[in-house]
SENUZA-734191 format. One line per field, with one value per residue (C-alpha): residue number from 1; x, y, z. Coordinates in nm, 4 decimals, decimal comma, padded with zeros to 6 digits. Layout:
BEGIN
n = [NUM;...]
u = [X;...]
v = [Y;...]
w = [Z;...]
END
This chain:
BEGIN
n = [1;2;3;4;5;6;7;8;9;10;11;12;13;14;15;16;17;18;19;20;21;22;23;24;25;26;27;28;29;30;31;32;33;34;35;36;37;38;39;40;41;42;43;44;45;46;47;48;49;50;51;52;53;54;55;56;57;58;59;60;61;62;63;64;65;66;67;68;69;70;71;72;73;74;75;76;77;78;79;80;81;82;83;84;85;86;87;88;89;90;91;92;93;94;95;96;97;98;99;100;101;102;103;104;105;106;107;108;109;110;111;112;113;114;115;116;117;118;119;120;121;122;123;124;125;126;127;128;129;130;131;132;133;134;135;136;137;138;139;140;141;142;143;144;145;146;147;148;149;150;151;152;153;154;155;156;157;158;159;160;161;162;163;164;165;166;167;168;169;170;171;172;173;174;175;176;177;178;179;180;181;182;183;184;185;186;187;188;189;190;191;192;193;194;195;196;197;198;199;200;201;202;203;204;205;206;207;208;209;210;211;212;213;214;215;216;217;218;219;220;221;222;223;224;225;226;227;228;229;230;231;232;233;234;235;236;237;238;239;240;241;242;243;244;245;246;247;248;249;250;251;252;253;254;255;256;257;258;259;260;261;262;263;264;265;266;267;268;269;270;271;272;273;274;275;276;277;278;279;280;281;282;283;284;285;286;287;288;289;290;291;292;293;294;295;296;297;298;299;300;301;302;303;304;305;306;307;308;309;310;311;312;313;314;315;316;317;318;319;320;321;322;323;324;325;326;327;328;329;330;331;332;333;334;335;336;337;338;339;340;341;342;343;344;345;346;347;348;349;350;351;352;353;354;355;356;357;358;359;360;361;362;363;364;365;366;367;368;369;370;371;372;373;374;375;376;377;378;379;380;381;382;383;384;385;386;387;388;389;390;391;392;393;394;395;396;397;398;399;400;401;402;403;404;405;406;407;408;409;410;411;412;413;414;415;416;417;418;419;420;421;422;423;424;425;426;427;428;429;430;431;432;433;434;435;436;437;438;439;440;441;442;443;444;445;446;447;448;449;450;451;452;453;454;455;456;457;458;459;460;461;462;463;464;465;466;467;468;469;470;471;472;473;474;475;476;477;478;479;480;481;482;483;484;485;486;487;488;489;490;491]
u = [08,2452;08,2397;08,5122;08,4704;08,5871;08,7016;08,4971;08,8101;08,7256;08,3894;08,6255;08,8358;08,5163;08,3429;08,6648;08,6786;08,3851;08,4507;08,7749;08,6161;08,5620;08,2463;07,8776;07,8321;07,5435;07,5904;07,3894;07,4481;07,2361;07,2568;07,0776;06,9022;07,1054;07,4427;07,5377;07,4976;07,3815;07,6697;07,9208;07,8031;07,6945;08,0568;08,2374;08,0873;08,0640;08,3923;08,4372;08,4331;08,4544;08,1204;07,7800;07,6012;07,2691;07,0548;06,6941;06,5901;06,2639;05,9939;05,8704;05,4933;05,4709;05,2429;05,3775;05,2637;05,5133;05,7904;05,7605;05,7870;06,0397;06,2888;06,1882;06,2366;06,5704;06,6844;06,6270;06,7989;07,1566;07,0496;06,9470;07,0315;06,7168;06,4280;06,1260;06,0231;05,7296;05,5505;05,5496;05,2948;05,4631;05,8177;05,9029;05,8387;06,0418;06,3549;06,3004;06,3833;06,6755;06,7960;06,7376;06,9842;07,3027;07,2470;07,3661;07,6679;07,9921;08,1879;08,4320;08,2204;08,1244;07,7675;07,6182;07,2970;07,1885;06,8392;06,8818;06,5846;06,5007;06,2327;06,0408;06,0377;05,9366;05,5110;05,2929;05,1658;05,3911;05,5933;05,9374;06,1326;06,0181;06,1133;06,4716;06,5162;06,4029;06,6169;06,9610;06,9340;06,8466;07,0690;07,1996;07,4468;07,6073;07,7514;08,0772;08,0332;07,7027;07,7257;07,3521;07,3686;07,0056;07,0574;06,8410;06,8074;06,4890;06,8274;06,5418;06,4097;06,7299;06,8368;06,5132;06,4308;06,8005;07,0556;06,8257;06,6057;06,4911;06,3948;06,5422;06,7653;06,9122;07,2712;07,3316;07,4698;07,8154;07,8853;07,7267;07,7984;07,6249;07,7825;07,8001;07,7565;08,1152;08,3657;08,5362;08,8393;08,6354;08,4145;08,7080;08,8148;08,4709;08,4707;08,7851;08,6454;08,3487;08,6308;08,4797;08,7244;08,7169;08,9166;08,8683;08,6756;08,4194;08,4209;08,4025;08,0477;07,8973;07,9483;07,7389;07,4402;07,4856;07,6263;07,8460;07,5915;07,7386;07,4011;07,3381;07,7204;07,6855;07,4132;07,6712;07,7111;08,0810;07,9915;07,8648;07,9783;07,9108;07,5961;07,4750;07,4492;07,2481;07,0212;06,9584;06,9047;06,7438;06,5711;06,4330;06,0644;06,2317;06,5634;06,6015;06,6009;06,3145;06,0672;06,4219;06,2898;05,9462;06,0498;06,3035;06,1012;05,7554;05,9895;06,1712;05,8860;05,5276;05,3974;05,5992;05,4496;05,5193;05,8962;05,8883;05,7985;06,0176;06,3227;06,1540;06,1453;06,4506;06,5700;06,4195;06,6766;07,0384;07,2049;07,0205;06,6793;06,6185;06,4279;06,2052;06,1819;06,0629;05,8522;05,6232;05,6543;05,5774;05,1907;05,1492;05,4378;05,3210;05,4640;05,7201;05,8100;05,6284;05,8574;06,1906;06,1055;06,1431;06,4480;06,6234;06,4866;06,6034;06,9388;06,9643;06,8862;07,1720;06,9519;06,9870;07,2661;07,2274;07,4802;07,5115;07,6886;08,0057;07,9375;07,5351;07,4220;07,1517;07,0343;07,0136;07,0608;07,0648;06,9090;07,0453;07,0201;07,3036;07,2072;07,3628;07,0776;06,7873;06,8776;06,9607;06,6371;06,4462;06,6557;06,6353;06,3965;06,0589;05,9905;05,9789;05,8681;05,5742;05,7252;05,9690;05,6951;05,5305;05,8403;06,0613;06,3047;06,4429;06,7824;06,7290;07,0023;07,2531;07,0719;07,1432;07,4914;07,6356;07,4026;07,4033;07,1776;07,3861;07,7438;07,4907;07,4144;07,7630;07,8847;07,6429;07,7112;08,0699;08,0437;07,8172;08,1107;08,3791;08,1378;08,1766;08,5238;08,6606;08,8571;09,0755;09,0551;09,2195;09,4256;09,5922;09,6018;09,8126;09,4765;09,4988;09,1776;08,9880;08,8872;08,5721;08,4666;08,1067;07,9629;07,9441;07,6780;07,6071;07,3147;07,2375;06,8731;06,6323;06,7971;07,0883;07,4049;07,6011;07,7262;07,6263;07,8605;07,8776;08,2024;08,2360;08,3797;08,5149;08,8291;08,7899;09,1857;09,3575;09,6421;09,4931;09,4042;09,0966;09,0542;08,8425;08,7605;08,6432;08,5506;08,4762;08,4003;08,5624;08,6670;08,9942;09,2217;09,0710;09,1708;09,1166;09,0819;09,1054;08,7043;08,7107;09,0017;08,8368;08,5101;08,7033;08,8707;08,5380;08,3922;08,7331;08,6820;08,2942;08,3842;08,6752;08,3648;08,0738;08,3020;08,5318;08,7723;09,1324;09,2786;09,5022;09,2757;09,3950;09,2186;09,2420;09,0772;08,9015;08,9568;08,8687;09,0869;09,3406;09,4191;09,6094;09,8457;09,8172;09,8797;09,5526;09,6039;09,9934;09,9128;09,5092;09,5759;09,7541;09,6964;09,4389;09,3335;09,2675;09,0112;09,2375;09,3243;08,9772;09,0760;09,3656;09,3273;09,3200;08,9947;08,9524]
v = [14,6738;14,2450;14,0954;13,8598;13,5187;13,3036;13,3720;13,4750;13,4298;13,6725;13,9745;13,9878;14,0086;14,2628;14,4232;14,4432;14,5606;14,7949;14,8996;14,9235;15,2262;15,1093;15,0891;14,8069;14,5276;14,2340;13,9454;13,8013;13,4777;13,1589;12,9719;13,1553;13,1941;13,1639;13,5269;13,7146;14,0429;13,9853;13,9379;14,2271;14,4832;14,4438;14,4413;14,7728;14,9976;14,9693;15,2152;15,5308;15,7170;15,5335;15,6076;15,2875;15,2705;14,9707;14,8627;14,5600;14,3771;14,2878;13,8951;13,8944;14,3308;14,5284;14,7352;15,0463;14,8936;14,8203;15,1619;15,3086;15,1681;15,2194;15,5920;15,5734;15,4204;15,7248;16,0046;15,8300;15,7517;16,1107;16,3622;16,3107;16,1264;16,3230;16,1748;16,2146;16,1958;15,8398;15,7506;15,6488;15,3364;15,2005;15,4856;15,7239;15,6325;15,5615;15,8489;15,9908;15,7886;15,9061;16,2476;16,1704;16,0371;16,3566;16,5481;16,3281;16,4322;16,2980;16,0452;15,9522;15,5411;15,4430;15,1335;15,0600;14,7543;14,5938;14,3443;13,9869;14,2281;13,9114;14,0199;14,3753;14,3112;14,2149;14,0712;14,3808;14,6137;14,6831;14,6927;14,5063;14,6763;14,9867;14,8168;14,7589;15,1108;15,3272;15,0527;15,0777;15,4565;15,6387;15,4250;15,2076;15,5371;15,6491;15,4398;15,5723;15,3191;14,9717;14,7549;14,4562;14,2508;14,0100;13,7476;13,3641;13,2770;13,1839;13,0665;13,3880;13,5852;13,3368;13,3511;13,7197;13,8852;13,6702;13,4850;13,8228;13,7531;14,1484;14,4562;14,3106;14,1030;14,0476;14,3424;14,1785;14,2352;13,9651;13,7783;13,5206;13,2406;13,2329;12,8849;12,7731;12,7753;12,4798;12,2948;12,5465;12,8348;12,6481;12,6353;12,9732;13,1349;12,9156;13,0052;13,3713;13,3065;13,1888;12,8090;12,5549;12,2342;11,9502;11,9009;11,6026;11,7951;12,0627;11,8102;11,6983;12,0145;12,0309;11,7502;11,9030;12,2395;12,2083;12,4885;12,7827;13,0601;13,1728;12,8228;12,7917;13,1517;13,0246;12,7905;12,7765;12,8031;12,7052;12,3799;12,0732;11,9679;11,6685;11,9298;12,2125;11,9872;11,8844;12,1994;12,4001;12,1437;11,8860;12,1045;12,2773;12,6191;12,5452;12,8448;12,5217;12,3583;12,4595;12,5980;12,3183;12,4184;12,8377;12,7712;12,6157;12,8462;13,1951;13,0694;12,8706;12,9682;12,5956;12,5146;12,1633;12,0241;12,1406;11,9704;11,6362;11,6303;11,6277;11,4364;11,1404;11,2247;11,1583;10,8523;10,7083;10,8198;10,6801;10,9086;10,8733;10,9394;11,1473;10,8880;10,7423;11,0916;11,1027;10,7877;10,8642;11,2119;11,2983;11,7080;11,8340;11,7438;11,6453;11,7169;12,1225;12,1580;11,9029;12,0420;12,3387;12,2516;12,0688;12,3293;12,5974;12,3617;12,2719;12,6549;12,7301;12,4494;12,1978;11,9049;11,8023;11,6614;11,4261;11,2129;10,8603;10,7438;10,5693;10,5833;10,8495;10,6175;10,6489;11,0043;11,2713;11,1184;11,3217;11,3488;11,5754;11,7851;12,0111;11,8987;12,0399;11,9410;11,6001;11,6294;11,7751;11,4515;11,1846;11,2400;11,5671;11,5040;11,1456;11,2079;11,5987;11,5787;11,3573;11,6540;11,8655;11,6550;11,5939;11,8925;11,7772;11,4770;11,4669;11,2593;11,3504;11,1897;10,8578;10,8462;10,8656;10,5586;10,3877;10,1767;10,3945;10,6777;10,5268;10,4636;10,8636;10,9445;10,7763;10,9219;11,2646;11,2421;11,0227;11,4362;11,6199;11,4619;11,5417;11,9342;11,9045;11,7533;12,0522;11,9914;11,5308;11,6243;11,7866;11,5823;11,3087;11,5337;11,4986;11,7423;12,0239;11,9095;11,5893;11,4803;11,3414;11,1379;10,8300;10,4936;10,2116;09,9253;09,7144;09,4245;09,2820;09,0642;08,6990;08,7783;08,5987;08,8771;09,0685;09,4665;09,6895;10,0606;10,3040;10,5697;10,8268;10,7891;11,0341;10,9855;11,1561;11,2485;11,0712;10,7501;10,6309;10,6516;10,6584;10,4526;10,6349;10,4164;10,6550;10,5643;10,7402;10,5723;10,6968;10,5106;10,4374;10,2218;09,8784;09,6466;09,2509;08,9584;08,9802;09,3549;09,3460;09,0502;09,2809;09,5864;09,3718;09,2578;09,5953;09,6887;09,3852;09,4708;09,8358;09,6700;09,4604;09,6521;09,9708;09,8468;10,0622;10,0673;10,3155;10,1997;10,1582;10,2827;10,1829;10,4967;10,5515;10,8374;10,7315;11,0247;10,8715;10,7220;10,4007;10,0987;09,9514;09,5353;09,3339;09,3624;09,7950;09,7373;09,5068;09,7339;10,0745;10,3190;10,6413;10,7414;11,0726;11,1800;11,3844;11,7111;11,6757;11,8052;12,1407;12,2531;12,5833;12,5372;12,6159;12,7534]
w = [11,8094;11,7999;11,6534;11,3709;11,3897;11,0899;10,7990;10,5767;10,2401;10,3027;10,5119;10,1854;09,9233;10,0899;10,1408;09,7860;09,7739;10,0086;09,8432;09,4656;09,2770;09,1559;09,2559;09,4148;09,4588;09,7069;09,7498;10,1652;10,2398;10,4407;10,6682;10,9831;11,2665;11,0718;11,1119;10,8441;11,0365;11,2624;10,9227;10,7598;11,0280;11,2322;10,8805;10,7271;11,0946;11,1542;10,8140;11,0192;10,6864;10,5806;10,5661;10,7136;10,5937;10,7712;10,7806;10,8758;10,6556;10,9539;10,9720;10,8248;10,8842;10,6951;10,4351;10,6582;10,8730;10,6239;10,5316;10,9272;10,9502;10,7007;10,7600;11,0683;10,9852;10,7304;10,9736;11,2046;11,0204;10,6937;11,0090;11,3441;11,4643;11,2591;11,2528;10,8316;10,6915;10,6184;10,2309;10,1035;09,8697;09,7890;09,5314;09,8063;10,0253;09,7832;09,6677;09,9785;10,0786;09,7547;09,7912;10,1350;09,9780;09,7116;09,9935;10,1274;10,0001;09,7108;09,8022;10,0943;10,0839;10,1692;10,2601;10,1948;10,3669;10,3392;10,5728;10,5902;10,1865;10,1505;10,4620;10,3255;09,9963;10,1111;09,8280;09,6003;09,8249;09,4075;09,6416;09,4102;09,1275;09,2588;09,4442;08,9833;08,9355;09,1500;09,1521;08,7348;08,7502;08,9842;09,2198;08,9431;08,8845;09,1638;09,2859;09,6598;09,6944;09,8231;09,8366;10,0506;09,9978;10,2811;10,3624;10,5078;10,2646;10,0416;09,7338;09,7729;09,7221;09,4728;09,2239;09,3027;09,3508;09,1732;08,9041;08,8281;08,4972;08,4951;08,5842;08,8220;08,5770;08,6063;08,8615;09,0922;09,0853;09,3780;09,6598;09,9296;10,0859;10,4537;10,5939;10,9251;11,0613;11,0267;11,2828;11,2871;11,3447;11,6249;11,7984;11,7474;11,8238;12,1411;12,2313;12,2219;12,3586;12,6533;12,6563;12,6885;12,5970;12,3848;11,9832;12,0559;12,3018;11,9888;11,7036;11,9573;11,9707;11,6001;11,5673;11,7484;11,6615;11,2702;11,4096;11,3797;11,5259;11,7323;11,8714;12,0058;12,1754;12,4137;12,5155;12,9352;12,9951;13,3820;13,2071;12,9739;12,6734;12,7663;13,0362;12,8297;12,5423;12,7991;12,9496;12,6111;12,3720;12,5990;12,8342;12,7471;12,8223;12,6425;12,3896;12,1418;12,2226;11,9772;11,7438;11,4564;11,4101;11,3637;11,1251;10,9341;10,9205;10,9414;10,5930;10,4062;10,3008;10,3304;10,5728;10,6449;10,2353;10,3599;10,7447;10,5480;10,3269;10,5227;10,8523;10,5629;10,4873;10,8671;10,8616;10,5695;10,7123;10,3992;10,1474;09,9241;09,5759;09,3685;09,2737;09,6043;09,7603;09,4747;09,5646;09,9940;10,0734;10,0836;10,1396;09,8868;09,5552;09,2142;08,9667;08,9884;09,3484;09,4413;09,2273;09,3940;09,7452;09,7443;09,6038;09,7782;10,1787;09,9491;09,8827;10,3110;10,4358;10,5412;10,2827;10,0249;09,7112;09,5070;09,2459;09,3782;09,2009;08,8597;08,9665;08,6862;08,6577;09,0012;08,9794;09,2536;09,6056;09,8849;10,2386;10,5997;10,6183;10,9040;11,2518;11,4034;11,1800;11,2300;11,6262;11,6733;11,4177;11,6007;11,9915;12,0134;11,7901;11,9194;12,2899;12,2826;12,4536;12,7181;12,7683;12,8375;13,0840;13,2619;13,2047;13,5365;13,3077;13,2084;12,8993;12,6970;13,0003;13,0154;12,6128;12,6638;12,5888;12,4383;12,1309;11,9530;12,0827;11,8819;11,5997;11,5414;11,6760;11,3900;11,0888;11,1915;11,1799;10,7995;10,7624;10,9117;10,7704;10,4053;10,5245;10,5515;10,2288;10,1455;10,4418;10,3877;10,0535;10,2386;10,4405;10,2158;09,9919;09,7290;09,4470;09,5264;09,2159;09,2360;09,2725;09,6120;09,6365;09,8680;09,6494;09,6583;09,5510;09,5769;09,4110;09,2526;09,4816;09,4609;09,3133;09,4519;09,3988;09,7065;09,7871;09,9568;10,0540;10,0484;10,2998;10,0601;09,6866;09,5626;09,1945;09,1713;08,8623;08,8803;08,7865;09,0993;09,3389;09,7146;09,8839;10,2351;10,5277;10,7819;11,1811;11,5040;11,8025;12,0925;12,1179;11,8426;11,5904;11,5369;11,2489;11,2660;11,0680;11,0050;10,9770;10,6985;10,4802;10,4987;10,3405;10,1147;10,0134;09,9728;09,6767;09,4960;09,4573;09,3845;09,1219;08,9784;08,9794;08,8373;08,6092;08,6884;08,5518;08,8373;09,0883;09,4012;09,7630;10,0909;10,3659;10,7580;10,7977;11,2129;11,4879;11,7563;11,4315;11,3583;11,6024;11,4108;11,2983;11,0640;10,9028;10,8665;10,7574;10,4867;10,3797;10,4863;10,2491;10,5454;10,8322;10,8389;11,2111;11,3549;11,4338;11,0130;10,9970;11,1818;10,9628;10,8784;10,5089;10,3981;10,0583]
END
């Protein structure tokens, strides 16, 4: 049995499911490689008193292959490994499962874990209709049963299971959207793996892996962070050299159309509005198809959306939020063919300390801050309910007005607004006269354009902290440092 690292909220939910005196139907989804199977298998298998049945869909498997695998697992779990007759369809397969369940003594809980369920529900297989029937006819009335529908195709799970409009409508009792590790959980996991490094090094690794457990698991303890990045991501034999395409082709039909969207977003690090994507995309098409694909990408955790503060007319802004995807599109994709021709080149090490490298650090650190809003609020003693979003003002062409961009805005409930400037530097950041004037101008533009009557505070989120100067003392009300993002408080 392997130890479960982090996942405090998810484990609490699963414990409630297991302890429940009712039949439970749990939907679990999350990005590929995030550790869904690991969490569920290790949590429930340690429950010695429970019957644990797990069956996993086969990627692009035929109906007969899916049924054969299902019956094999059924025989292993309920009949001491006996071979069972091959069913003609899912109705017969679920009949056999229901008969097997009926043989289990009352009081013994039964875990039915359908892993990668979207792959099992092949076209014209009747899988979903059969699942609907057996849940409503038999399983919902058996308080021993805890049914888990799990998949990496998050949009499919949400549409077909959670928001099902047929026989499974409102049948899901609980749902878990399993996210990658945050910084604190990443530090715990690296410690568990025996990899010792500083919070700065952990953050750098996070900028590449996004806290995805499977990526972290492949780190070689004998090598530095940068050597690991070169070996795993830039070498043609590296495990993550082709990971990007594999993710999309395993999750989405017509994957090229999803790849087009994220590639477009990667070229605009401040995000792009919906109408911009409408104009630029070539494969995706207009209207509902684009809307659905944007939702699919967001559910899968690859992109995020927000409405800029006081800019509802602009509409929703989309940006890449998956650190690995951005890293791949920024660094690997442009030189991938060259890397194939010269696999011995230590490309990544040659890029460290270049202006392009430091620009990347700054952008990805902003992205990490957006994912650790709760920790930032806690460090600033801002109530959790406060709204957070970036803000940007771009004057019309020909206008004499000045534009401005605020990295992060907290609209607080105490008649105040906190404006955050985000900086990633290796040494404490020093605010000089010129930079102080820049910050003052940002505040003036924000005050003028938003016409807010709330009190404004300027905060620095500086990875290495802030060096005290005569300008910082007068201008900055508070400082959030990198170690504040590692706080245990996540919920």
